[in-house]
BAFI-3210 file (N, C-alpha, C; in Angstrom, 3 decimals, decimal comma, padded with zeros to 6 digits):
// residues 307
n [1|2|3|4|5|6|7|8|9|10|11|12|13|14|15|16|17|18|19|20|21|22|23|24|25|26|27|28|29|30|31|32|33|34|35|36|37|38|39|40|41|42|43|44|45|46|47|48|49|50|51|52|53|54|55|56|57|58|59|60|61|62|63|64|65|66|67|68|69|70|71|72|73|74|75|76|77|78|79|80|81|82|83|84|85|86|87|88|89|90|91|92|93|94|95|96|97|98|99|100|101|102|103|104|105|106|107|108|109|110|111|112|113|114|115|116|117|118|119|120|121|122|123|124|125|126|127|128|129|130|131|132|133|134|135|136|137|138|139|140|141|142|143|144|145|146|147|148|149|150|151|152|153|154|155|156|157|158|159|160|161|162|163|164|165|166|167|168|169|170|171|172|173|174|175|176|177|178|179|180|181|182|183|184|185|186|187|188|189|190|191|192|193|194|195|196|197|198|199|200|201|202|203|204|205|206|207|208|209|210|211|212|213|214|215|216|217|218|219|220|221|222|223|224|225|226|227|228|229|230|231|232|233|234|235|236|237|238|239|240|241|242|243|244|245|246|247|248|249|250|251|252|253|254|255|256|257|258|259|260|261|262|263|264|265|266|267|268|269|270|271|272|273|274|275|276|277|278|279|280|281|282|283|284|285|286|287|288|289|290|291|292|293|294|295|296|297|298|299|300|301|302|303|304|305|306|307]
n.u [007,705|007,711|009,318|010,500|010,691|008,249|006,832|007,466|007,906|006,469|003,754|004,798|007,512|007,718|006,882|008,870|011,133|010,423|010,228|012,911|014,113|013,417|014,090|013,255|011,792|011,958|009,623|007,848|008,480|007,381|004,645|004,494|005,108|002,774|000,838|001,692|001,366|-001,396|-002,131|-001,223|-003,166|-005,278|-004,262|-002,745|-000,103|001,634|000,972|001,715|002,660|001,716|-000,625|-002,351|-004,939|-006,914|-009,650|-009,288|-007,694|-009,352|-011,223|-009,855|-009,369|-012,006|-012,375|-010,731|-012,185|-014,660|-013,687|-013,521|-011,737|-010,970|-011,937|-009,833|-007,663|-007,685|-007,218|-004,558|-003,273|-003,715|-002,192|000,283|000,502|000,035|002,320|004,284|003,401|003,498|006,205|006,824|005,624|007,101|009,557|009,096|007,948|005,238|002,482|000,347|-000,641|-002,560|-003,745|-004,700|-007,188|-009,917|-010,511|-012,843|-014,859|-015,490|-015,669|-017,490|-016,636|-016,316|-014,833|-014,499|-015,030|-012,396|-012,518|-013,082|-012,824|-015,173|-017,582|-017,489|-014,891|-014,316|-015,889|-014,491|-012,052|-012,598|-013,676|-011,530|-009,920|-011,308|-011,604|-010,036|-009,160|-007,976|-006,423|-003,779|-003,231|-003,976|-002,196|-000,902|-002,849|-003,626|-001,294|-000,950|-003,364|-002,928|-000,653|-000,444|001,368|002,750|002,045|004,235|006,328|005,765|006,253|008,927|010,089|012,609|013,499|015,439|014,564|012,536|011,800|010,974|011,137|011,370|009,200|009,217|009,363|011,339|011,277|012,641|013,045|011,667|009,942|009,537|008,058|009,205|008,750|008,985|011,179|012,422|012,984|014,753|014,020|014,796|012,873|009,815|010,179|012,524|011,203|010,011|011,678|011,375|010,565|008,231|005,744|004,547|001,487|-000,278|-001,595|-000,223|002,212|001,762|001,188|003,679|005,185|003,958|004,809|007,602|007,808|006,593|006,721|009,239|010,568|013,501|015,381|015,827|014,856|017,209|017,359|018,790|020,922|019,517|017,981|015,933|013,297|010,242|007,755|007,119|006,512|005,493|007,616|009,700|010,015|009,679|006,674|004,555|002,854|000,914|000,360|-001,040|-003,154|-004,450|-005,286|-007,187|-009,153|-010,189|-011,175|-013,475|-014,837|-015,280|-016,787|-019,204|-019,961|-020,512|-022,884|-022,960|-023,255|-022,211|-018,963|-017,287|-014,923|-011,982|-008,685|-004,996|-004,375|-006,639|-006,610|-004,364|-005,409|-007,568|-006,328|-005,013|-007,211|-008,525|-006,662|-006,558|-009,155|-008,862|-007,408|-004,815|-002,197|-001,586|001,067|002,449|001,158|001,907|004,512|004,231|002,918|004,767|004,848|006,292|005,498|003,478|001,068|-000,056|-000,801|-002,807|-004,536|-005,311|-005,976|-007,052|-009,845|-011,512|-011,286]
n.v [034,878|033,580|032,822|035,346|034,424|033,103|034,973|034,764|032,234|029,656|027,395|025,552|025,772|024,860|022,220|021,199|021,547|019,789|017,281|017,004|016,211|013,592|010,264|008,498|005,929|005,544|005,014|006,132|008,638|009,255|009,239|011,388|013,481|013,328|014,172|016,663|017,915|017,736|019,413|021,843|022,367|023,471|025,834|026,252|025,987|028,379|030,065|031,985|030,116|031,135|032,300|030,117|029,107|027,064|026,814|027,573|025,592|023,418|024,110|023,884|021,232|020,335|021,461|019,892|017,423|018,095|018,424|016,040|014,048|011,168|010,109|008,813|009,777|012,512|012,379|011,404|013,687|015,389|013,988|014,391|017,173|017,654|016,612|018,254|020,837|020,545|020,311|023,024|024,170|023,160|024,249|026,812|028,538|028,955|029,087|027,276|024,062|023,811|021,592|019,544|018,676|016,167|014,467|013,149|014,479|016,605|015,763|013,277|009,917|007,920|005,641|002,489|-000,787|-003,124|-005,157|-008,619|-011,375|-013,946|-015,717|-014,617|-015,193|-017,654|-017,465|-015,244|-016,155|-018,203|-016,587|-015,006|-016,952|-018,374|-016,597|-015,224|-012,583|-012,111|-014,044|-013,817|-012,787|-014,631|-016,546|-014,588|-013,670|-016,078|-016,712|-014,654|-014,712|-017,005|-016,921|-014,382|-012,497|-009,143|-007,202|-005,948|-007,411|-009,909|-009,282|-008,717|-011,147|-013,427|-016,221|-017,556|-017,192|-019,063|-022,162|-024,904|-027,586|-028,001|-026,466|-023,663|-020,248|-017,495|-014,609|-011,631|-009,052|-006,142|-004,878|-001,915|000,683|003,799|007,126|006,504|004,728|001,434|000,019|-001,929|-002,746|-003,217|-005,366|-004,072|-003,900|-005,215|-007,524|-008,272|-009,876|-013,196|-016,735|-018,361|-020,928|-023,010|-023,989|-026,555|-025,323|-022,846|-023,856|-025,061|-022,753|-021,399|-023,319|-023,148|-020,544|-020,987|-022,568|-021,119|-019,455|-017,088|-013,793|-013,083|-011,350|-009,982|-007,570|-005,880|-005,050|-003,026|-004,987|-007,326|-010,019|-012,376|-012,234|-013,501|-012,642|-011,065|-008,918|-009,090|-007,808|-008,211|-006,660|-006,125|-006,861|-004,603|-003,233|-001,387|-002,416|-004,801|-003,833|-002,225|-004,228|-005,583|-003,700|-003,574|-006,149|-005,897|-004,118|-005,615|-007,704|-006,492|-005,541|-008,010|-008,593|-009,892|-008,938|-006,763|-006,655|-006,822|-004,336|-005,382|-005,532|-005,952|-005,735|-006,532|-009,298|-010,050|-009,333|-011,207|-013,732|-013,463|-013,204|-015,664|-017,642|-016,730|-017,597|-020,204|-020,684|-019,934|-018,672|-015,285|-014,424|-016,049|-015,466|-012,898|-013,233|-014,582|-012,758|-010,723|-008,466|-005,765|-004,841|-006,030|-004,989|-004,072|-006,394|-007,149|-005,034|-004,397|-006,690|-008,918|-008,784|-010,635|-012,743]
n.w [024,470|022,053|018,926|016,653|014,072|013,522|012,302|009,780|008,760|006,665|006,003|004,187|004,403|006,919|006,814|005,092|006,787|008,872|007,545|006,734|008,925|009,194|008,578|005,954|003,842|000,149|-000,906|000,963|000,706|-001,705|-000,937|000,768|-001,043|-002,657|-000,843|-000,131|-002,657|-002,785|-000,603|-001,578|-003,465|-001,929|-001,170|001,215|001,702|001,535|003,501|006,370|009,318|011,775|011,303|011,086|012,660|014,889|014,007|011,279|010,408|010,643|008,642|006,323|006,298|005,861|003,347|001,794|001,936|000,725|-001,793|-002,637|-001,756|000,054|003,457|004,701|003,263|003,817|006,383|006,400|005,476|007,544|009,528|008,557|008,888|011,660|013,408|012,349|012,925|015,759|016,232|015,656|017,738|019,903|019,269|019,867|017,976|017,562|019,699|020,130|018,852|015,981|014,851|016,632|016,786|016,672|013,675|012,848|014,192|012,542|010,055|008,276|008,910|006,566|006,060|004,782|006,138|006,114|003,307|002,921|000,891|000,270|-000,516|-003,002|-003,638|-004,912|-007,210|-008,475|-009,000|-010,763|-012,802|-013,859|-014,542|-016,669|-018,751|-021,316|-021,408|-019,044|-018,061|-017,676|-015,100|-013,425|-011,942|-010,452|-008,626|-007,476|-006,081|-004,254|-002,869|-001,437|-000,009|001,352|000,762|000,128|-002,637|-003,771|-002,818|-004,074|-006,690|-006,484|-006,439|-007,575|-009,631|-008,210|-005,618|-005,328|-004,173|-005,470|-004,969|-002,183|-001,393|-000,630|-000,165|-000,537|000,839|000,444|-000,557|-002,318|-005,160|-006,951|-009,092|-009,426|-010,212|-012,892|-012,937|-012,300|-009,238|-006,702|-003,499|000,048|002,125|003,592|006,399|008,888|009,619|007,488|005,887|005,381|005,303|003,411|003,164|000,496|-000,856|-002,697|-004,795|-005,063|-005,734|-008,148|-009,688|-009,652|-010,969|-013,488|-014,279|-014,476|-016,696|-018,705|-022,001|-022,310|-022,823|-024,944|-023,934|-020,821|-018,235|-016,194|-012,801|-010,570|-010,351|-010,169|-011,744|-013,756|-012,777|-011,563|-012,483|-015,328|-018,109|-021,635|-022,839|-021,240|-018,993|-015,510|-013,669|-011,867|-008,977|-009,999|-012,491|-011,897|-010,279|-012,358|-014,096|-012,395|-012,043|-014,750|-014,697|-013,169|-014,713|-017,117|-016,281|-015,632|-018,273|-019,512|-018,472|-015,970|-013,487|-010,699|-009,306|-006,105|-005,029|-005,586|-004,538|-004,630|-001,945|-000,696|-001,171|000,316|002,900|002,881|002,912|005,506|007,230|006,793|007,799|010,418|011,104|011,054|013,307|013,769|015,965|017,170|017,286|015,531|013,277|012,965|012,158|009,767|008,202|008,113|009,728|011,464|013,811|016,375|017,012|014,678|013,510|015,463|015,636|013,013|011,549|013,091|013,603|012,718|014,377]
ca.u [008,702|007,622|010,360|010,030|010,601|007,045|006,109|007,849|007,943|005,290|003,394|005,546|008,799|007,617|006,750|010,187|011,973|009,943|010,599|014,333|014,649|012,852|014,573|012,091|011,960|011,700|008,071|007,230|008,704|006,373|003,448|004,562|004,924|001,394|000,023|002,125|000,737|-002,756|-002,218|-000,958|-004,351|-006,052|-003,499|-002,362|001,309|002,330|000,383|002,536|002,099|001,152|-002,049|-003,164|-005,673|-007,558|-010,813|-008,964|-007,237|-010,510|-011,846|-008,949|-009,724|-013,323|-012,370|-010,264|-013,233|-015,530|-012,980|-013,765|-010,774|-011,638|-011,557|-008,542|-006,607|-007,613|-006,571|-003,070|-002,811|-003,718|-001,249|001,474|000,465|-000,046|003,608|004,945|002,931|003,857|007,578|006,862|005,351|008,186|010,592|008,688|007,563|003,924|001,961|-000,591|-000,973|-003,931|-004,165|-004,946|-008,618|-010,352|-011,067|-014,271|-015,796|-015,906|-015,885|-017,866|-015,726|-016,896|-013,969|-015,210|-014,210|-011,662|-013,339|-012,485|-013,423|-015,760|-018,393|-016,973|-013,537|-014,309|-016,300|-013,563|-010,903|-013,205|-013,953|-010,283|-009,236|-012,018|-011,659|-008,745|-008,519|-007,408|-005,776|-002,257|-003,159|-004,541|-001,207|-000,560|-003,932|-003,591|-000,217|-001,190|-004,443|-002,623|000,493|-000,515|002,447|002,495|002,223|005,730|007,166|005,534|006,900|010,278|010,640|013,245|013,369|016,368|013,879|011,470|012,255|009,737|011,289|010,995|007,989|009,575|009,434|012,255|010,889|013,829|013,073|010,378|010,086|008,569|008,434|009,071|009,287|009,268|012,319|012,272|013,918|014,506|014,252|014,652|011,533|009,232|010,861|013,358|010,141|009,496|012,564|010,746|010,436|006,803|005,524|003,582|000,555|-000,314|-002,067|000,861|003,331|001,371|001,310|005,065|005,677|003,546|005,677|008,875|007,704|006,058|007,752|009,829|011,333|014,970|016,100|014,961|015,264|017,925|016,908|019,665|021,712|018,685|017,250|015,178|012,043|009,275|006,619|007,473|005,578|006,004|008,744|010,874|010,037|009,059|005,432|004,446|001,557|000,047|-000,079|-002,119|-004,417|-005,188|-006,023|-008,351|-010,245|-010,769|-012,022|-014,895|-015,584|-015,774|-017,807|-020,433|-020,197|-021,008|-024,138|-022,835|-023,371|-020,917|-018,026|-016,707|-013,617|-010,893|-007,262|-004,007|-004,400|-007,774|-006,063|-003,553|-006,274|-008,393|-005,546|-004,881|-008,523|-008,705|-005,774|-007,117|-010,350|-008,395|-006,829|-003,318|-002,031|-001,284|002,509|002,832|000,551|002,715|005,663|003,887|002,477|005,836|004,515|007,235|004,854|002,340|-000,186|-000,560|-001,566|-003,937|-005,614|-005,860|-006,358|-007,679|-011,104|-012,276|-011,082]
ca.v [033,803|033,046|033,266|036,228|033,699|032,643|035,831|034,544|030,791|029,301|025,955|024,794|025,780|024,108|020,812|020,909|021,389|018,552|016,050|016,924|015,528|012,294|009,279|007,712|005,180|006,254|004,758|007,037|010,066|009,344|009,506|012,747|014,464|013,296|014,926|018,055|018,434|017,949|020,620|023,007|022,730|024,297|027,100|026,497|025,904|029,626|030,870|031,878|029,306|031,865|032,556|028,940|028,813|025,702|026,977|027,598|024,285|022,555|024,561|023,316|019,631|020,234|021,763|018,660|016,482|018,618|018,213|014,565|013,245|010,178|010,414|008,436|010,617|013,703|012,026|011,345|015,056|015,927|013,292|015,066|018,603|017,678|016,533|019,381|021,985|020,306|020,691|024,451|024,565|022,851|025,158|028,259|029,359|029,182|028,699|026,189|023,296|023,907|020,291|018,647|018,257|014,804|014,676|012,603|015,435|017,618|015,092|011,851|008,838|006,963|004,574|001,063|-001,849|-003,978|-006,233|-009,942|-012,204|-015,193|-016,449|-014,060|-015,702|-018,790|-016,887|-014,328|-017,040|-018,898|-015,595|-014,643|-018,286|-018,840|-015,413|-015,058|-011,251|-011,908|-015,301|-013,420|-012,365|-015,860|-016,954|-013,648|-013,685|-017,297|-016,730|-013,555|-015,166|-018,238|-016,606|-013,225|-011,544|-007,847|-007,324|-005,519|-008,637|-010,902|-008,919|-008,704|-012,511|-014,045|-017,698|-017,996|-017,137|-019,985|-023,566|-025,773|-028,931|-027,979|-025,683|-022,572|-018,958|-016,682|-013,241|-010,823|-007,778|-005,739|-004,158|-000,785|001,657|005,075|008,141|005,851|003,901|000,316|-000,088|-003,077|-002,282|-004,246|-005,523|-002,990|-003,888|-006,419|-008,659|-008,558|-011,033|-014,414|-017,798|-018,777|-022,219|-022,840|-025,107|-027,062|-024,245|-021,915|-024,588|-025,153|-021,404|-021,110|-024,106|-022,474|-019,442|-021,460|-023,322|-020,380|-018,689|-015,772|-012,916|-013,456|-010,316|-009,627|-006,373|-006,037|-004,068|-002,959|-006,121|-008,503|-010,477|-013,506|-012,017|-014,491|-012,051|-010,098|-008,699|-009,700|-007,167|-008,543|-005,832|-006,721|-006,288|-003,925|-003,041|-000,698|-003,373|-005,602|-002,971|-001,843|-005,419|-005,846|-002,751|-004,109|-007,267|-005,514|-003,599|-006,589|-008,489|-005,846|-005,706|-009,337|-008,656|-010,776|-008,153|-005,994|-007,458|-005,940|-003,757|-006,282|-005,112|-006,731|-005,791|-007,363|-010,634|-010,132|-009,352|-012,398|-014,779|-013,360|-013,558|-017,127|-018,395|-016,502|-018,298|-021,678|-020,938|-019,523|-017,711|-013,949|-014,407|-016,873|-014,806|-011,716|-013,625|-014,964|-011,488|-009,889|-007,183|-005,505|-004,401|-007,025|-004,175|-004,060|-007,688|-007,190|-003,955|-004,281|-007,890|-010,076|-008,455|-011,807|-013,703]
ca.w [024,245|020,705|018,028|015,566|012,740|013,210|011,387|008,355|008,276|006,018|006,101|003,271|004,956|008,184|006,475|004,621|007,917|009,534|006,784|006,627|010,177|009,214|007,687|005,294|002,581|-001,062|-001,053|001,913|000,174|-002,730|-000,335|001,214|-002,290|-003,027|000,226|-000,333|-003,888|-002,421|000,180|-002,494|-004,159|-001,185|-001,056|002,621|001,886|001,513|004,530|007,692|010,324|012,858|010,922|010,957|013,964|014,884|013,150|009,900|010,117|010,498|007,436|005,283|006,105|005,378|002,020|001,126|001,850|-000,264|-003,064|-003,054|-001,238|001,013|004,913|004,861|002,648|004,485|007,714|006,161|005,415|009,000|010,102|008,238|009,411|013,056|014,013|011,833|013,826|017,017|016,226|015,658|019,147|020,772|018,999|020,313|016,899|017,862|021,113|020,088|017,585|015,539|014,422|017,642|016,937|016,095|012,323|012,729|014,710|011,547|008,713|008,408|008,699|005,687|005,684|004,730|006,823|005,100|002,635|002,766|-000,065|000,931|-001,562|-004,197|-004,070|-005,905|-008,491|-008,984|-009,441|-011,912|-013,984|-014,466|-015,184|-017,886|-019,760|-021,934|-021,207|-017,651|-017,669|-017,391|-013,829|-012,664|-011,066|-009,555|-007,806|-006,685|-005,106|-003,322|-002,035|-000,684|000,751|001,999|000,476|-000,329|-004,158|-004,108|-002,448|-005,082|-008,018|-006,353|-006,477|-008,834|-009,547|-007,144|-004,368|-005,200|-004,119|-005,724|-004,200|-000,621|-001,273|000,155|-000,855|000,175|000,799|000,830|-001,336|-002,928|-006,386|-007,150|-010,082|-008,926|-011,144|-014,235|-012,765|-011,476|-008,101|-005,778|-002,130|001,156|002,631|004,359|007,675|009,084|009,754|006,112|005,475|005,917|004,418|003,353|002,646|-000,660|-001,022|-004,011|-005,808|-005,330|-006,385|-009,591|-010,236|-009,855|-012,121|-014,775|-014,501|-014,765|-017,919|-019,752|-022,911|-021,868|-023,815|-024,927|-023,134|-019,520|-017,694|-014,897|-011,929|-009,379|-010,339|-010,082|-013,109|-013,542|-012,082|-011,909|-013,104|-016,274|-019,281|-022,920|-023,255|-020,349|-017,906|-014,241|-013,450|-010,755|-008,387|-010,771|-013,474|-011,290|-010,015|-013,602|-014,621|-011,592|-012,474|-015,919|-014,499|-012,698|-015,918|-018,113|-015,459|-015,693|-019,713|-019,812|-017,719|-014,913|-012,219|-010,170|-008,439|-005,078|-005,333|-005,134|-004,819|-004,100|-000,450|-000,334|-001,307|001,513|004,014|002,829|003,293|006,809|007,828|006,729|008,676|011,660|011,385|011,096|014,617|013,949|017,090|016,665|017,148|014,307|012,177|012,780|011,386|008,361|007,493|008,006|010,433|012,443|015,099|016,547|017,183|013,419|013,462|016,305|015,316|011,611|010,837|013,784|013,909|012,342|015,498]
c.u [008,583|008,563|009,791|009,946|009,237|006,273|006,437|007,712|006,518|005,047|004,338|006,916|008,915|007,600|008,133|011,073|011,605|010,462|012,165|014,940|014,220|013,636|013,536|012,485|011,580|010,124|007,331|007,343|007,734|005,003|003,437|004,505|003,524|000,557|000,382|001,451|-000,787|-002,965|-002,023|-002,286|-005,334|-005,391|-003,194|-000,940|001,994|001,756|001,365|001,943|001,473|-000,363|-002,913|-003,829|-006,478|-008,883|-010,478|-008,431|-008,315|-011,138|-011,054|-009,187|-011,091|-013,292|-011,716|-011,314|-014,162|-015,001|-013,070|-012,749|-011,437|-011,262|-010,240|-007,421|-006,548|-007,052|-005,005|-002,603|-002,735|-002,564|000,155|001,633|000,661|001,398|004,589|004,692|003,435|005,383|007,648|006,519|006,587|009,476|010,227|008,309|006,069|003,552|001,204|-000,530|-002,234|-004,509|-004,448|-006,352|-008,871|-011,021|-012,591|-015,304|-016,190|-016,237|-016,450|-016,860|-016,504|-015,994|-014,697|-014,310|-013,512|-012,460|-012,472|-013,385|-014,027|-016,310|-017,787|-015,698|-013,580|-014,752|-015,272|-012,443|-011,399|-013,255|-012,543|-009,633|-010,017|-012,112|-010,250|-008,152|-007,713|-006,661|-004,385|-002,206|-003,645|-003,388|-000,852|-001,530|-003,904|-002,541|-000,466|-002,275|-004,000|-001,353|000,473|000,613|001,920|002,771|003,680|006,609|007,109|006,294|008,398|010,870|011,374|013,030|014,400|015,601|012,797|011,889|011,109|009,858|010,897|009,924|008,264|009,686|010,172|011,903|012,024|014,000|011,766|010,682|009,098|009,002|008,206|009,603|009,606|010,537|012,023|013,437|013,589|014,832|014,224|013,208|011,064|009,842|011,741|012,415|009,790|010,416|011,960|010,711|008,956|006,773|004,494|002,782|000,593|-000,690|-000,910|001,963|003,115|001,470|002,807|005,624|005,250|004,465|006,993|008,887|007,225|007,158|008,119|010,546|012,805|015,833|015,182|015,555|016,142|017,568|017,927|020,415|020,885|017,998|016,637|013,920|010,993|008,081|007,129|006,343|006,144|007,219|009,995|010,868|009,257|007,593|005,376|003,019|000,483|-000,549|-001,176|-003,264|-005,078|-005,847|-007,360|-009,382|-011,005|-011,589|-013,322|-015,585|-016,134|-016,801|-019,206|-020,822|-020,884|-022,313|-024,035|-022,921|-022,224|-020,236|-017,584|-015,334|-012,542|-009,615|-006,311|-004,033|-005,566|-007,320|-005,275|-004,421|-007,093|-007,597|-005,295|-006,221|-008,783|-007,858|-006,069|-008,154|-010,005|-007,591|-005,389|-003,173|-001,380|000,222|003,011|002,295|001,377|003,963|005,454|003,526|003,596|005,606|005,673|006,672|003,515|001,014|-000,772|-001,451|-002,859|-004,950|-006,204|-006,453|-007,133|-009,078|-012,032|-012,312|-012,364]
c.v [033,160|033,603|034,297|035,566|033,199|033,583|035,674|033,090|030,349|027,813|025,083|024,618|024,797|022,620|020,306|020,725|020,149|017,348|015,932|016,314|014,161|011,425|008,336|006,951|006,015|006,232|005,789|008,412|010,308|009,824|010,971|013,799|014,411|014,151|016,386|018,637|018,630|019,155|021,946|023,332|023,546|025,508|027,362|026,563|027,287|030,566|030,813|030,941|029,831|032,249|031,377|028,588|027,588|025,764|026,962|026,274|023,329|022,782|023,897|021,854|019,479|020,402|020,533|017,632|016,838|018,461|016,872|013,647|012,404|010,691|009,941|009,159|012,012|013,489|011,827|012,733|015,663|015,261|013,782|016,405|018,561|017,618|017,769|020,634|021,841|020,620|022,210|024,919|024,334|023,708|026,743|029,119|029,784|028,628|027,484|025,385|023,328|022,622|019,244|018,103|016,854|014,993|014,238|013,532|016,453|016,973|013,713|010,869|007,884|005,895|003,196|000,182|-002,715|-005,185|-007,508|-010,749|-013,501|-016,001|-015,927|-014,670|-016,681|-018,236|-016,029|-015,107|-017,664|-017,863|-015,349|-015,874|-018,560|-017,817|-015,094|-013,571|-011,120|-013,085|-014,909|-013,049|-013,566|-016,298|-015,929|-013,677|-014,888|-017,299|-015,785|-014,133|-016,333|-018,052|-015,393|-012,136|-010,166|-007,873|-006,907|-006,635|-009,751|-010,536|-008,697|-010,073|-012,787|-015,541|-018,341|-018,027|-018,238|-021,344|-024,510|-027,112|-028,992|-027,011|-024,523|-021,326|-017,942|-015,248|-012,329|-009,408|-007,419|-004,865|-003,123|-000,107|003,041|006,162|007,499|004,898|002,752|000,382|-001,274|-002,541|-003,393|-004,394|-004,395|-002,810|-005,070|-007,724|-009,107|-009,654|-012,368|-015,479|-018,358|-020,104|-022,042|-024,084|-025,648|-026,073|-023,323|-022,560|-024,703|-023,749|-021,143|-022,066|-023,677|-021,361|-019,828|-022,051|-022,442|-019,764|-017,402|-015,058|-013,321|-012,517|-009,951|-008,413|-006,575|-004,832|-004,090|-004,316|-007,326|-008,791|-011,839|-013,352|-012,985|-013,863|-010,778|-009,893|-009,284|-009,013|-007,475|-007,593|-006,272|-006,120|-005,549|-003,700|-002,479|-001,530|-004,251|-004,879|-002,493|-003,051|-005,754|-004,857|-003,102|-005,342|-006,928|-004,918|-004,567|-007,574|-007,821|-005,750|-006,879|-009,636|-009,705|-010,175|-007,424|-006,872|-006,384|-005,360|-004,483|-005,705|-006,075|-006,854|-006,519|-008,792|-010,940|-010,301|-010,712|-013,603|-014,641|-013,654|-015,057|-017,866|-018,028|-017,290|-019,823|-021,842|-020,581|-018,480|-016,407|-013,745|-014,901|-016,020|-013,518|-012,112|-013,917|-013,721|-010,578|-008,476|-006,943|-005,231|-005,337|-006,209|-004,006|-005,355|-007,629|-006,180|-003,861|-005,533|-008,874|-009,762|-009,749|-012,784|-013,600]
c.w [022,928|019,767|017,027|014,309|012,486|012,387|009,967|007,873|007,868|006,363|005,225|003,883|006,281|007,861|005,934|005,763|008,775|008,848|006,614|007,895|010,200|008,267|007,107|004,147|001,328|-001,273|-000,145|001,367|-000,943|-002,075|000,184|-000,009|-002,632|-002,072|000,066|-001,624|-003,653|-001,605|-000,540|-003,182|-003,360|-000,659|000,435|002,691|002,070|002,549|005,736|008,691|011,443|012,615|010,877|012,323|013,820|013,920|011,577|009,459|009,759|008,988|006,174|005,030|005,528|003,800|001,190|000,971|000,796|-001,602|-003,577|-002,532|-000,011|002,484|005,152|004,391|003,275|005,876|007,510|006,012|006,756|009,750|009,741|008,905|011,023|013,801|013,689|012,721|015,311|017,199|016,314|017,133|020,148|020,531|019,280|019,099|016,987|019,104|021,061|018,857|017,222|014,958|015,377|017,690|016,267|014,805|012,165|013,281|013,743|010,191|008,979|008,178|007,837|005,166|005,784|005,441|005,797|004,553|002,656|001,922|000,577|-000,304|-003,077|-004,677|-005,061|-007,269|-009,166|-009,677|-010,826|-013,108|-014,516|-015,078|-016,517|-018,928|-020,142|-021,698|-019,923|-017,139|-017,129|-015,927|-012,909|-011,607|-010,015|-008,342|-006,850|-005,619|-003,953|-002,348|-001,079|000,082|001,637|001,718|000,022|-001,852|-004,557|-003,826|-003,579|-006,382|-007,879|-006,339|-007,656|-008,665|-008,562|-005,791|-004,244|-005,326|-004,192|-005,098|-002,835|-000,308|-000,389|-000,748|-000,030|-000,099|001,226|000,168|-001,905|-004,139|-006,581|-008,410|-009,532|-009,811|-012,506|-014,129|-011,923|-010,320|-007,256|-004,433|-001,072|001,375|003,471|005,800|007,758|009,176|008,414|005,450|006,173|004,962|004,497|002,718|001,419|-000,605|-002,376|-005,074|-006,153|-006,013|-007,894|-010,320|-010,537|-010,930|-013,514|-015,231|-014,985|-016,275|-019,071|-020,710|-022,363|-022,927|-023,815|-024,071|-021,979|-018,869|-016,391|-014,049|-010,671|-009,239|-010,269|-011,455|-012,791|-012,733|-012,553|-012,680|-013,936|-017,398|-020,434|-023,337|-022,368|-019,165|-016,766|-014,142|-012,026|-010,195|-009,251|-012,009|-013,058|-011,059|-011,147|-014,074|-013,796|-011,802|-013,778|-015,756|-014,072|-013,940|-016,859|-017,512|-015,803|-017,282|-020,140|-019,042|-016,642|-013,501|-011,842|-009,191|-007,312|-005,581|-004,764|-005,562|-004,282|-002,601|000,055|-000,300|-000,043|002,797|004,059|003,428|004,908|007,704|007,753|007,685|010,079|012,036|011,697|012,549|014,717|014,995|016,454|016,502|015,907|013,123|011,894|011,938|009,936|007,454|007,166|008,673|011,381|013,855|015,280|016,762|015,813|013,010|014,273|015,920|014,024|011,093|011,704|014,211|013,652|013,588|016,461]
res [g|v|s|w|e|s|n|k|i|t|v|r|e|l|i|d|r|y|l|s|l|k|k|v|r|i|t|t|e|q|k|y|r|y|l|i|n|m|l|d|k|i|q|i|l|d|i|p|i|k|d|i|k|t|s|l|a|k|q|y|m|i|t|l|s|n|m|g|y|s|y|g|t|v|q|n|a|k|t|l|l|k|p|a|f|q|m|a|v|e|d|d|y|i|v|k|n|p|f|l|f|t|l|s|n|i|i|e|n|d|s|k|q|r|f|s|m|s|e|e|e|k|h|y|i|e|f|i|s|n|h|g|w|f|r|h|i|y|d|d|v|v|i|l|l|n|t|g|m|r|v|s|e|l|y|g|l|t|f|k|d|v|d|l|k|n|r|r|i|n|v|n|k|q|l|h|r|i|g|g|k|y|v|v|l|p|p|k|s|k|a|g|n|r|i|l|a|m|n|d|e|v|r|k|s|f|m|r|k|r|t|e|v|r|p|k|v|e|y|v|v|d|g|h|t|g|f|v|f|i|n|h|l|g|f|p|k|t|r|r|n|l|e|g|s|m|r|e|v|r|k|k|h|i|e|l|c|l|g|e|l|p|q|i|t|p|h|v|l|r|h|t|f|c|s|r|i|v|e|k|g|m|n|v|k|t|l|q|l|v|m|g|h|s|d|i|s|t|t|l|d|v|y|t|h|k|k]
***
């Protein structure tokens, strides 16, 4: 009962067919392209799917791990392959899905627990505030740490979205740079559209951004201009800009013989904010609204281990 096409169809063709049936955001497409390029390195894509048995599938995942890819990245590759091969089973191309195994049974799960700043938080803020190399990211860090916004949401803000008088932030879009082009997208989900309150620290940071000297010409992205966070050339800042600066913070901290800092990323700031308000007693449903999670299971499973 297995289709004769299984003798011809390759892993690459199967993935293409699987993805053609999925409606995904442009940011998710980027992730898939990365995973496909990664799979191409281990030369699995041009193999007929009928030749991929469970033992071989496991060996490919082990190879990715041996190449230095993290457990989470290998898991993402398996997460792409598993439903694609399941589709092949359901369409009678193959009899059994070779990617049904548990990855942690063959590769050590070295995924680190989400880091949340505590004592390091004050030191980190003071360090970037007191050193001219990194003063330009101080307000970015302060706002992320005190609102829990995604970094793409922060850099999607225009001054029209910031109400200093009523201390409100209207989160209604996100900004990315994809393939060298700036794009403004809707929030990650409908739940991403939300109004956030600003405390004194956040308000001071936005006031500094409003009064700072700005370029005469600012970049327009998909009809939007007046972005709160821009560089000296008038281009909006992106996640990569902040992540690069954060890596430099760690490097400079070591160069100055001040010791090694934890790996702090924009998402660590979001997680820290979430952990902090959980510890203060915010209920899970309200937390879901503040964080902009479409599914409360994300709030429960990922963030509330501190509770």
